[in-house]
VEXNU-122086 format. One record per residue (C-alpha): residue number from 1; residue in one letter; x, y, z. Coordinates in Angstrom, 2 decimals, padded with zeros to 5 digits. Example, Ala and Ser with C-alpha at 12.3 -4.5 7.8 and 13.67 -1.06 7.14 Angstrom:
<fivex i="1" aa="A" px="012.30" py="-004.50" pz="007.80"/>
<fivex i="2" aa="S" px="013.67" py="-001.06" pz="007.14"/>
***
This chain:
<fivex i="1" aa="M" px="-011.02" py="025.63" pz="006.19"/>
<fivex i="2" aa="R" px="-013.38" py="022.68" pz="005.68"/>
<fivex i="3" aa="D" px="-014.43" py="021.30" pz="002.33"/>
<fivex i="4" aa="D" px="-018.03" py="020.43" pz="001.41"/>
<fivex i="5" aa="E" px="-017.73" py="017.14" pz="003.29"/>
<fivex i="6" aa="G" px="-016.38" py="018.76" pz="006.44"/>
<fivex i="7" aa="H" px="-012.79" py="017.62" pz="005.91"/>
<fivex i="8" aa="V" px="-009.76" py="019.78" pz="006.64"/>
<fivex i="9" aa="R" px="-006.42" py="019.72" pz="004.83"/>
<fivex i="10" aa="I" px="-003.26" py="021.25" pz="006.30"/>
<fivex i="11" aa="G" px="-000.64" py="021.73" pz="003.58"/>
<fivex i="12" aa="Q" px="-000.13" py="018.43" pz="001.79"/>
<fivex i="13" aa="L" px="-001.40" py="016.35" pz="004.70"/>
<fivex i="14" aa="P" px="-004.30" py="014.01" pz="003.90"/>
<fivex i="15" aa="A" px="-007.75" py="015.54" pz="004.36"/>
<fivex i="16" aa="F" px="-009.20" py="014.67" pz="007.76"/>
<fivex i="17" aa="D" px="-012.23" py="015.26" pz="009.94"/>
<fivex i="18" aa="P" px="-011.15" py="017.41" pz="012.91"/>
<fivex i="19" aa="D" px="-014.15" py="016.16" pz="014.90"/>
<fivex i="20" aa="D" px="-013.08" py="012.52" pz="014.56"/>
<fivex i="21" aa="P" px="-010.73" py="011.56" pz="017.44"/>
<fivex i="22" aa="A" px="-009.15" py="008.72" pz="015.45"/>
<fivex i="23" aa="E" px="-008.46" py="010.81" pz="012.35"/>
<fivex i="24" aa="N" px="-007.08" py="013.62" pz="014.51"/>
<fivex i="25" aa="A" px="-004.77" py="011.21" pz="016.33"/>
<fivex i="26" aa="V" px="-003.36" py="009.74" pz="013.11"/>
<fivex i="27" aa="I" px="-002.68" py="013.19" pz="011.65"/>
<fivex i="28" aa="K" px="-001.13" py="014.39" pz="014.93"/>
<fivex i="29" aa="R" px="001.26" py="011.44" pz="014.88"/>
<fivex i="30" aa="L" px="002.05" py="012.07" pz="011.21"/>
<fivex i="31" aa="V" px="002.96" py="015.69" pz="011.90"/>
<fivex i="32" aa="G" px="004.92" py="014.75" pz="015.00"/>
<fivex i="33" aa="N" px="007.26" py="012.51" pz="013.06"/>
<fivex i="34" aa="W" px="008.70" py="015.45" pz="011.12"/>
<fivex i="35" aa="H" px="010.22" py="016.99" pz="014.24"/>
<fivex i="36" aa="R" px="011.08" py="013.70" pz="015.94"/>
<fivex i="37" aa="R" px="014.85" py="014.14" pz="015.50"/>
<fivex i="38" aa="A" px="014.84" py="017.59" pz="017.14"/>
<fivex i="39" aa="A" px="012.49" py="016.80" pz="020.02"/>
<fivex i="40" aa="V" px="014.31" py="015.99" pz="023.24"/>
<fivex i="41" aa="K" px="011.09" py="015.22" pz="025.07"/>
<fivex i="42" aa="R" px="007.61" py="015.16" pz="023.66"/>
<fivex i="43" aa="D" px="004.16" py="013.86" pz="024.50"/>
<fivex i="44" aa="E" px="003.15" py="010.68" pz="022.72"/>
<fivex i="45" aa="P" px="000.31" py="011.19" pz="020.22"/>
<fivex i="46" aa="D" px="-003.13" py="010.07" pz="021.37"/>
<fivex i="47" aa="V" px="-003.10" py="007.35" pz="018.73"/>
<fivex i="48" aa="Y" px="-001.93" py="004.87" pz="021.39"/>
<fivex i="49" aa="A" px="-004.90" py="005.67" pz="023.62"/>
<fivex i="50" aa="L" px="-007.19" py="004.50" pz="020.83"/>
<fivex i="51" aa="F" px="-005.63" py="001.04" pz="020.70"/>
<fivex i="52" aa="D" px="-007.95" py="-001.73" pz="021.85"/>
<fivex i="53" aa="H" px="-006.12" py="-004.97" pz="022.59"/>
<fivex i="54" aa="A" px="-009.33" py="-006.94" pz="022.16"/>
<fivex i="55" aa="R" px="-009.75" py="-005.87" pz="018.54"/>
<fivex i="56" aa="P" px="-007.93" py="-007.71" pz="015.73"/>
<fivex i="57" aa="D" px="-005.38" py="-005.75" pz="013.70"/>
<fivex i="58" aa="F" px="-006.55" py="-007.16" pz="010.37"/>
<fivex i="59" aa="R" px="-009.48" py="-008.91" pz="008.71"/>
<fivex i="60" aa="D" px="-009.21" py="-012.67" pz="009.12"/>
<fivex i="61" aa="D" px="-011.08" py="-013.30" pz="005.85"/>
<fivex i="62" aa="M" px="-008.11" py="-011.72" pz="004.02"/>
<fivex i="63" aa="V" px="-005.82" py="-014.50" pz="005.29"/>
<fivex i="64" aa="P" px="-005.63" py="-017.06" pz="002.43"/>
<fivex i="65" aa="F" px="-005.81" py="-020.07" pz="004.75"/>
<fivex i="66" aa="R" px="-008.59" py="-018.68" pz="006.95"/>
<fivex i="67" aa="A" px="-011.04" py="-021.28" pz="005.55"/>
<fivex i="68" aa="H" px="-008.52" py="-024.14" pz="005.88"/>
<fivex i="69" aa="P" px="-008.82" py="-026.45" pz="008.92"/>
<fivex i="70" aa="I" px="-005.34" py="-025.35" pz="009.98"/>
<fivex i="71" aa="W" px="-006.77" py="-022.00" pz="011.11"/>
<fivex i="72" aa="E" px="-009.17" py="-023.53" pz="013.62"/>
<fivex i="73" aa="Q" px="-006.36" py="-025.57" pz="015.14"/>
<fivex i="74" aa="L" px="-004.45" py="-022.44" pz="016.13"/>
<fivex i="75" aa="S" px="-004.66" py="-020.82" pz="019.55"/>
<fivex i="76" aa="D" px="-006.27" py="-017.40" pz="019.92"/>
<fivex i="77" aa="E" px="-002.82" py="-015.94" pz="020.55"/>
<fivex i="78" aa="A" px="-001.41" py="-017.49" pz="017.37"/>
<fivex i="79" aa="R" px="-004.31" py="-016.20" pz="015.29"/>
<fivex i="80" aa="S" px="-003.88" py="-012.74" pz="016.80"/>
<fivex i="81" aa="R" px="-000.20" py="-012.71" pz="015.87"/>
<fivex i="82" aa="L" px="-001.00" py="-013.75" pz="012.31"/>
<fivex i="83" aa="L" px="-003.52" py="-010.91" pz="012.02"/>
<fivex i="84" aa="S" px="-000.90" py="-008.46" pz="013.30"/>
<fivex i="85" aa="W" px="001.41" py="-009.77" pz="010.60"/>
<fivex i="86" aa="G" px="-001.38" py="-009.28" pz="008.09"/>
<fivex i="87" aa="W" px="-001.62" py="-005.58" pz="008.97"/>
<fivex i="88" aa="V" px="002.16" py="-005.13" pz="008.81"/>
<fivex i="89" aa="A" px="002.30" py="-006.91" pz="005.43"/>
<fivex i="90" aa="Y" px="-000.60" py="-004.80" pz="004.13"/>
<fivex i="91" aa="N" px="001.27" py="-001.65" pz="005.14"/>
<fivex i="92" aa="R" px="004.49" py="-002.85" pz="003.57"/>
<fivex i="93" aa="N" px="002.76" py="-003.74" pz="000.32"/>
<fivex i="94" aa="T" px="001.24" py="-000.25" pz="000.21"/>
<fivex i="95" aa="V" px="004.62" py="001.38" pz="000.88"/>
<fivex i="96" aa="L" px="006.33" py="-000.68" pz="-001.82"/>
<fivex i="97" aa="I" px="003.66" py="000.21" pz="-004.37"/>
<fivex i="98" aa="E" px="004.14" py="003.90" pz="-003.60"/>
<fivex i="99" aa="Q" px="007.94" py="003.82" pz="-003.59"/>
<fivex i="100" aa="R" px="008.75" py="001.33" pz="-006.36"/>
<fivex i="101" aa="I" px="005.89" py="001.82" pz="-008.81"/>
<fivex i="102" aa="A" px="003.85" py="005.03" pz="-008.33"/>
<fivex i="103" aa="N" px="006.57" py="007.56" pz="-007.55"/>
<fivex i="104" aa="P" px="009.02" py="006.18" pz="-010.15"/>
<fivex i="105" aa="A" px="006.31" py="006.68" pz="-012.79"/>
<fivex i="106" aa="F" px="005.72" py="010.23" pz="-011.61"/>
<fivex i="107" aa="E" px="009.48" py="010.87" pz="-011.73"/>
<fivex i="108" aa="L" px="009.55" py="009.65" pz="-015.33"/>
<fivex i="109" aa="V" px="006.72" py="012.06" pz="-016.19"/>
<fivex i="110" aa="I" px="008.62" py="015.02" pz="-014.78"/>
<fivex i="111" aa="G" px="011.77" py="013.81" pz="-016.56"/>
<fivex i="112" aa="G" px="009.98" py="013.91" pz="-019.92"/>
<fivex i="113" aa="A" px="010.05" py="010.16" pz="-020.58"/>
<fivex i="114" aa="Y" px="006.57" py="009.95" pz="-022.09"/>
<fivex i="115" aa="P" px="005.30" py="011.38" pz="-025.37"/>
<fivex i="116" aa="G" px="002.12" py="013.42" pz="-025.21"/>
<fivex i="117" aa="L" px="002.78" py="014.67" pz="-021.67"/>
<fivex i="118" aa="G" px="004.20" py="017.99" pz="-020.55"/>
<fivex i="119" aa="G" px="003.49" py="021.46" pz="-019.28"/>
<fivex i="120" aa="Q" px="003.74" py="023.27" pz="-015.99"/>
<fivex i="121" aa="D" px="000.25" py="022.37" pz="-014.78"/>
<fivex i="122" aa="L" px="000.88" py="018.66" pz="-015.20"/>
<fivex i="123" aa="E" px="004.30" py="018.89" pz="-013.53"/>
<fivex i="124" aa="L" px="002.78" py="020.68" pz="-010.55"/>
<fivex i="125" aa="A" px="000.01" py="018.10" pz="-010.21"/>
<fivex i="126" aa="V" px="002.48" py="015.23" pz="-010.46"/>
<fivex i="127" aa="A" px="004.91" py="016.81" pz="-007.99"/>
<fivex i="128" aa="Q" px="002.07" py="017.31" pz="-005.51"/>
<fivex i="129" aa="A" px="001.02" py="013.68" pz="-005.98"/>
<fivex i="130" aa="M" px="004.58" py="012.59" pz="-005.19"/>
<fivex i="131" aa="V" px="004.49" py="014.56" pz="-001.93"/>
<fivex i="132" aa="D" px="001.16" py="012.89" pz="-001.12"/>
<fivex i="133" aa="E" px="002.73" py="009.48" pz="-001.69"/>
<fivex i="134" aa="Q" px="005.51" py="010.25" pz="000.78"/>
<fivex i="135" aa="Y" px="002.94" py="011.12" pz="003.43"/>
<fivex i="136" aa="H" px="001.07" py="007.92" pz="002.66"/>
<fivex i="137" aa="T" px="004.29" py="005.96" pz="003.08"/>
<fivex i="138" aa="L" px="004.86" py="007.54" pz="006.48"/>
<fivex i="139" aa="M" px="001.27" py="006.88" pz="007.51"/>
<fivex i="140" aa="H" px="001.59" py="003.15" pz="006.85"/>
<fivex i="141" aa="I" px="005.02" py="002.93" pz="008.48"/>
<fivex i="142" aa="N" px="003.45" py="004.62" pz="011.51"/>
<fivex i="143" aa="G" px="000.62" py="002.10" pz="011.41"/>
<fivex i="144" aa="S" px="003.02" py="-000.82" pz="011.70"/>
<fivex i="145" aa="A" px="005.03" py="000.97" pz="014.40"/>
<fivex i="146" aa="V" px="001.92" py="001.36" pz="016.58"/>
<fivex i="147" aa="T" px="001.14" py="-002.35" pz="016.20"/>
<fivex i="148" aa="R" px="004.68" py="-003.37" pz="017.13"/>
<fivex i="149" aa="R" px="004.63" py="-001.23" pz="020.24"/>
<fivex i="150" aa="M" px="001.17" py="-002.14" pz="021.45"/>
<fivex i="151" aa="R" px="001.44" py="-005.85" pz="020.67"/>
<fivex i="152" aa="R" px="004.98" py="-005.96" pz="022.07"/>
<fivex i="153" aa="G" px="006.23" py="-007.85" pz="019.03"/>
<fivex i="154" aa="D" px="008.91" py="-007.31" pz="016.39"/>
<fivex i="155" aa="F" px="006.81" py="-008.09" pz="013.29"/>
<fivex i="156" aa="A" px="009.80" py="-006.89" pz="011.27"/>
<fivex i="157" aa="D" px="009.48" py="-005.95" pz="007.61"/>
<fivex i="158" aa="R" px="012.80" py="-007.70" pz="006.94"/>
<fivex i="159" aa="V" px="011.06" py="-011.04" pz="007.52"/>
<fivex i="160" aa="L" px="008.73" py="-010.44" pz="004.59"/>
<fivex i="161" aa="P" px="009.53" py="-010.93" pz="000.91"/>
<fivex i="162" aa="D" px="008.87" py="-008.20" pz="-001.64"/>
<fivex i="163" aa="S" px="005.16" py="-007.96" pz="-002.31"/>
<fivex i="164" aa="H" px="003.65" py="-009.85" pz="-005.22"/>
<fivex i="165" aa="I" px="002.99" py="-006.85" pz="-007.47"/>
<fivex i="166" aa="T" px="006.47" py="-005.37" pz="-006.98"/>
<fivex i="167" aa="Q" px="008.06" py="-008.74" pz="-007.78"/>
<fivex i="168" aa="I" px="006.02" py="-009.03" pz="-010.98"/>
<fivex i="169" aa="H" px="006.82" py="-005.42" pz="-011.90"/>
<fivex i="170" aa="Q" px="010.54" py="-006.06" pz="-011.44"/>
<fivex i="171" aa="A" px="010.36" py="-009.29" pz="-013.45"/>
<fivex i="172" aa="H" px="008.83" py="-007.37" pz="-016.36"/>
<fivex i="173" aa="L" px="011.49" py="-004.65" pz="-016.06"/>
<fivex i="174" aa="D" px="014.22" py="-007.31" pz="-016.14"/>
<fivex i="175" aa="R" px="012.90" py="-008.57" pz="-019.48"/>
<fivex i="176" aa="C" px="013.00" py="-005.13" pz="-021.08"/>
<fivex i="177" aa="T" px="015.76" py="-004.47" pz="-023.58"/>
<fivex i="178" aa="E" px="014.95" py="-000.86" pz="-024.45"/>
<fivex i="179" aa="P" px="014.49" py="002.23" pz="-022.25"/>
<fivex i="180" aa="W" px="011.05" py="002.90" pz="-023.72"/>
<fivex i="181" aa="Q" px="009.95" py="-000.58" pz="-022.69"/>
<fivex i="182" aa="R" px="011.01" py="000.06" pz="-019.10"/>
<fivex i="183" aa="S" px="009.28" py="003.42" pz="-018.91"/>
<fivex i="184" aa="L" px="006.02" py="002.08" pz="-020.40"/>
<fivex i="185" aa="T" px="006.13" py="-000.94" pz="-018.08"/>
<fivex i="186" aa="T" px="006.30" py="001.32" pz="-015.05"/>
<fivex i="187" aa="L" px="003.55" py="003.55" pz="-016.46"/>
<fivex i="188" aa="G" px="001.26" py="000.56" pz="-017.03"/>
<fivex i="189" aa="F" px="001.78" py="-000.85" pz="-013.54"/>
<fivex i="190" aa="A" px="001.49" py="002.60" pz="-011.93"/>
<fivex i="191" aa="T" px="-001.77" py="003.28" pz="-013.76"/>
<fivex i="192" aa="V" px="-003.22" py="000.08" pz="-012.36"/>
<fivex i="193" aa="A" px="-001.93" py="000.84" pz="-008.87"/>
<fivex i="194" aa="E" px="-003.15" py="004.42" pz="-008.76"/>
<fivex i="195" aa="I" px="-006.59" py="003.65" pz="-010.20"/>
<fivex i="196" aa="S" px="-007.17" py="000.37" pz="-008.36"/>
<fivex i="197" aa="I" px="-005.67" py="001.20" pz="-004.98"/>
<fivex i="198" aa="N" px="-008.99" py="002.64" pz="-003.78"/>
<fivex i="199" aa="A" px="-010.50" py="-000.82" pz="-004.12"/>
<fivex i="200" aa="Y" px="-007.53" py="-002.26" pz="-002.20"/>
<fivex i="201" aa="L" px="-007.81" py="000.35" pz="000.55"/>
<fivex i="202" aa="D" px="-011.59" py="-000.11" pz="000.70"/>
<fivex i="203" aa="L" px="-010.95" py="-003.61" pz="002.04"/>
<fivex i="204" aa="L" px="-010.03" py="-002.04" pz="005.41"/>
<fivex i="205" aa="A" px="-011.07" py="001.61" pz="005.29"/>
<fivex i="206" aa="D" px="-014.62" py="001.11" pz="006.54"/>
<fivex i="207" aa="D" px="-014.13" py="-002.08" pz="008.55"/>
<fivex i="208" aa="Q" px="-015.76" py="-001.65" pz="011.96"/>
<fivex i="209" aa="Q" px="-014.20" py="-004.72" pz="013.58"/>
<fivex i="210" aa="I" px="-010.45" py="-004.12" pz="013.29"/>
<fivex i="211" aa="Q" px="-008.36" py="-001.57" pz="015.21"/>
<fivex i="212" aa="V" px="-009.83" py="001.90" pz="014.82"/>
<fivex i="213" aa="V" px="-006.37" py="003.36" pz="014.23"/>
<fivex i="214" aa="N" px="-005.75" py="000.89" pz="011.42"/>
<fivex i="215" aa="S" px="-009.00" py="001.50" pz="009.56"/>
<fivex i="216" aa="T" px="-008.59" py="005.25" pz="010.08"/>
<fivex i="217" aa="T" px="-005.08" py="005.24" pz="008.62"/>
<fivex i="218" aa="V" px="-006.36" py="003.48" pz="005.51"/>
<fivex i="219" aa="R" px="-009.40" py="005.75" pz="005.22"/>
<fivex i="220" aa="L" px="-007.26" py="008.90" pz="005.32"/>
<fivex i="221" aa="H" px="-004.98" py="007.49" pz="002.61"/>
<fivex i="222" aa="N" px="-007.98" py="006.49" pz="000.54"/>
<fivex i="223" aa="R" px="-009.29" py="010.05" pz="000.24"/>
<fivex i="224" aa="D" px="-006.16" py="011.30" pz="-001.51"/>
<fivex i="225" aa="E" px="-006.08" py="008.46" pz="-004.00"/>
<fivex i="226" aa="Y" px="-009.32" py="009.44" pz="-005.71"/>
<fivex i="227" aa="C" px="-007.51" py="012.51" pz="-007.03"/>
<fivex i="228" aa="H" px="-004.47" py="010.48" pz="-008.07"/>
<fivex i="229" aa="A" px="-006.66" py="008.08" pz="-010.00"/>
<fivex i="230" aa="S" px="-007.97" py="010.85" pz="-012.22"/>
<fivex i="231" aa="I" px="-004.44" py="012.16" pz="-012.86"/>
<fivex i="232" aa="S" px="-003.14" py="008.71" pz="-013.76"/>
<fivex i="233" aa="G" px="-006.07" py="007.98" pz="-016.04"/>
<fivex i="234" aa="E" px="-005.55" py="011.15" pz="-018.04"/>
<fivex i="235" aa="M" px="-001.83" py="010.50" pz="-018.34"/>
<fivex i="236" aa="M" px="-002.49" py="007.02" pz="-019.68"/>
<fivex i="237" aa="K" px="-004.93" py="008.33" pz="-022.29"/>
<fivex i="238" aa="Q" px="-002.55" py="011.03" pz="-023.53"/>
<fivex i="239" aa="V" px="000.50" py="008.76" pz="-023.71"/>
<fivex i="240" aa="Y" px="-001.45" py="006.03" pz="-025.48"/>
<fivex i="241" aa="E" px="-002.67" py="008.45" pz="-028.15"/>
<fivex i="242" aa="A" px="000.90" py="009.63" pz="-028.80"/>
<fivex i="243" aa="L" px="002.36" py="006.14" pz="-029.25"/>
<fivex i="244" aa="P" px="002.81" py="004.14" pz="-032.47"/>
<fivex i="245" aa="A" px="000.79" py="000.92" pz="-032.80"/>
<fivex i="246" aa="D" px="003.46" py="-001.50" pz="-031.53"/>
<fivex i="247" aa="R" px="004.12" py="000.53" pz="-028.39"/>
<fivex i="248" aa="R" px="000.40" py="000.89" pz="-027.77"/>
<fivex i="249" aa="R" px="000.12" py="-002.90" pz="-027.73"/>
<fivex i="250" aa="F" px="003.09" py="-003.13" pz="-025.39"/>
<fivex i="251" aa="L" px="001.55" py="-000.58" pz="-022.98"/>
<fivex i="252" aa="L" px="-001.80" py="-002.38" pz="-022.88"/>
<fivex i="253" aa="G" px="000.05" py="-005.61" pz="-022.14"/>
<fivex i="254" aa="T" px="001.73" py="-004.04" pz="-019.13"/>
<fivex i="255" aa="V" px="-001.64" py="-002.79" pz="-017.86"/>
<fivex i="256" aa="V" px="-003.06" py="-006.32" pz="-017.99"/>
<fivex i="257" aa="A" px="000.06" py="-007.74" pz="-016.31"/>
<fivex i="258" aa="G" px="-000.15" py="-005.09" pz="-013.61"/>
<fivex i="259" aa="L" px="-003.84" py="-005.74" pz="-013.00"/>
<fivex i="260" aa="E" px="-003.34" py="-009.49" pz="-012.74"/>
<fivex i="261" aa="A" px="-000.56" py="-008.94" pz="-010.21"/>
<fivex i="262" aa="F" px="-002.47" py="-006.31" pz="-008.25"/>
<fivex i="263" aa="V" px="-005.64" py="-008.33" pz="-007.65"/>
<fivex i="264" aa="A" px="-003.97" py="-011.66" pz="-006.85"/>
<fivex i="265" aa="P" px="-003.64" py="-013.02" pz="-003.29"/>
<fivex i="266" aa="D" px="-000.04" py="-012.80" pz="-002.07"/>
<fivex i="267" aa="F" px="000.50" py="-016.45" pz="-001.21"/>
<fivex i="268" aa="T" px="004.28" py="-016.12" pz="-000.87"/>
<fivex i="269" aa="T" px="004.02" py="-013.45" pz="001.81"/>
<fivex i="270" aa="W" px="001.57" py="-015.50" pz="003.85"/>
<fivex i="271" aa="E" px="003.64" py="-018.65" pz="003.46"/>
<fivex i="272" aa="T" px="006.66" py="-016.71" pz="004.73"/>
<fivex i="273" aa="I" px="004.66" py="-015.50" pz="007.72"/>
<fivex i="274" aa="A" px="003.35" py="-018.99" pz="008.50"/>
<fivex i="275" aa="A" px="006.88" py="-020.42" pz="008.31"/>
<fivex i="276" aa="F" px="008.29" py="-017.68" pz="010.55"/>
<fivex i="277" aa="E" px="005.53" py="-018.24" pz="013.11"/>
<fivex i="278" aa="R" px="006.10" py="-022.00" pz="012.88"/>
<fivex i="279" aa="V" px="002.47" py="-022.76" pz="012.16"/>
<fivex i="280" aa="P" px="002.13" py="-026.56" pz="012.36"/>
<fivex i="281" aa="G" px="001.45" py="-028.12" pz="008.97"/>
<fivex i="282" aa="W" px="001.70" py="-024.88" pz="007.04"/>
<fivex i="283" aa="E" px="003.54" py="-026.48" pz="004.09"/>
<fivex i="284" aa="S" px="000.74" py="-028.91" pz="003.19"/>
<fivex i="285" aa="A" px="-001.90" py="-026.29" pz="003.94"/>
<fivex i="286" aa="A" px="-000.14" py="-023.81" pz="001.63"/>
<fivex i="287" aa="A" px="-000.12" py="-026.29" pz="-001.24"/>
<fivex i="288" aa="E" px="-003.83" py="-027.01" pz="-000.78"/>
<fivex i="289" aa="V" px="-004.72" py="-023.32" pz="-000.55"/>
<fivex i="290" aa="R" px="-002.73" py="-022.45" pz="-003.67"/>
<fivex i="291" aa="E" px="-004.50" py="-025.19" pz="-005.62"/>
<fivex i="292" aa="E" px="-007.93" py="-024.20" pz="-004.36"/>
<fivex i="293" aa="Q" px="-007.57" py="-020.42" pz="-004.59"/>
<fivex i="294" aa="G" px="-005.25" py="-020.10" pz="-007.59"/>
<fivex i="295" aa="G" px="-006.72" py="-017.60" pz="-010.03"/>
<fivex i="296" aa="T" px="-008.97" py="-015.96" pz="-007.45"/>
<fivex i="297" aa="H" px="-008.92" py="-012.20" pz="-006.93"/>
<fivex i="298" aa="L" px="-008.25" py="-010.62" pz="-003.55"/>
<fivex i="299" aa="V" px="-009.43" py="-007.27" pz="-004.94"/>
<fivex i="300" aa="Q" px="-012.78" py="-007.92" pz="-006.62"/>
<fivex i="301" aa="D" px="-013.49" py="-004.40" pz="-007.89"/>
<fivex i="302" aa="H" px="-011.81" py="-003.87" pz="-011.28"/>
<fivex i="303" aa="S" px="-014.20" py="-001.16" pz="-012.36"/>
<fivex i="304" aa="G" px="-011.63" py="001.65" pz="-012.36"/>
<fivex i="305" aa="I" px="-009.39" py="000.06" pz="-015.00"/>
<fivex i="306" aa="H" px="-012.38" py="-001.35" pz="-016.86"/>
<fivex i="307" aa="T" px="-013.84" py="002.16" pz="-017.15"/>
<fivex i="308" aa="L" px="-010.51" py="003.64" pz="-018.26"/>
<fivex i="309" aa="L" px="-009.99" py="001.05" pz="-020.99"/>
<fivex i="310" aa="S" px="-013.60" py="001.49" pz="-022.10"/>
<fivex i="311" aa="E" px="-013.11" py="005.25" pz="-022.39"/>
<fivex i="312" aa="M" px="-009.95" py="004.57" pz="-024.43"/>
<fivex i="313" aa="D" px="-012.01" py="002.21" pz="-026.65"/>
<fivex i="314" aa="V" px="-009.50" py="-000.63" pz="-026.23"/>
<fivex i="315" aa="L" px="-011.43" py="-003.17" pz="-024.16"/>
<fivex i="316" aa="D" px="-011.56" py="-005.53" pz="-027.11"/>
<fivex i="317" aa="Q" px="-007.75" py="-005.50" pz="-027.23"/>
<fivex i="318" aa="V" px="-007.16" py="-006.85" pz="-023.72"/>
<fivex i="319" aa="E" px="-007.79" py="-010.23" pz="-022.16"/>
<fivex i="320" aa="F" px="-008.70" py="-010.25" pz="-018.49"/>
<fivex i="321" aa="G" px="-011.26" py="-012.05" pz="-016.34"/>
<fivex i="322" aa="W" px="-013.40" py="-009.05" pz="-015.47"/>
<fivex i="323" aa="G" px="-016.06" py="-011.10" pz="-013.71"/>
<fivex i="324" aa="T" px="-019.06" py="-008.92" pz="-012.82"/>
<fivex i="325" aa="T" px="-017.18" py="-005.69" pz="-013.46"/>
<fivex i="326" aa="E" px="-018.34" py="-005.45" pz="-017.07"/>
<fivex i="327" aa="A" px="-021.94" py="-005.07" pz="-015.90"/>
<fivex i="328" aa="R" px="-021.18" py="-001.92" pz="-013.89"/>
***
């Protein structure tokens, strides 16, 4: 059955447009993975037929050193490989956010770690969100697998460091001395991730220049996250109201830390990629780019968290460079 926008959902699979060949192909591949181990011989999903070798895998303006002279000195082949790496790194970052931040927070909710939360309806909603996140993880792993096959390159995740936000999240966890600090840290970071990930996914979801399969994968994921954002926002409000003053301050601090980490360019990942690809002069270029772009935001739309904190009436208690978001 279709919803008001013409989308179809099968079980917990992301909603998709059955009349869109790209969306159909991504969902077909997603379903096919579940019976991969039992299938002796199977047809390959049509997702490969949609691959256009002439299209880039990723937006070049999301590469931190795209505006640096070093980029123009690269061959077309080298730039193409870097853009393939960009897509693989984007997928890996998304997977790590789901597996190390979002789902652990949901697990803590079900485990009763947070005051002010409980009840069967909430547990059902959270459990369904966790299933969604597993599908999203598989979707992005599939996305990288298609690129590796069609580009005939390894582009291995093991080359890449942990993503910036997961490193910052872990650093904050390592400084915690009490269980409540750890649980609130994960809740703060997860709230940012679940409410802001739409803005992150929007960077590719509607891009008409990159691989159709890539933008379609992101667009399908994006639809589910609007629901998750509302769940996470309500959980944050209820937990905050149930906390004493000192723990409220701690929670707001983790939200700011999570937001700063979420919107920042991931210089370390791109430096690792440039080193692996042996880009000439990458070390000096990296230093110049860090100096020039330090403090800039990859994700410019902070309106989701801004709106949440405004509804909680705590905007005056946080310090963050909102930019133009406050005017929305």
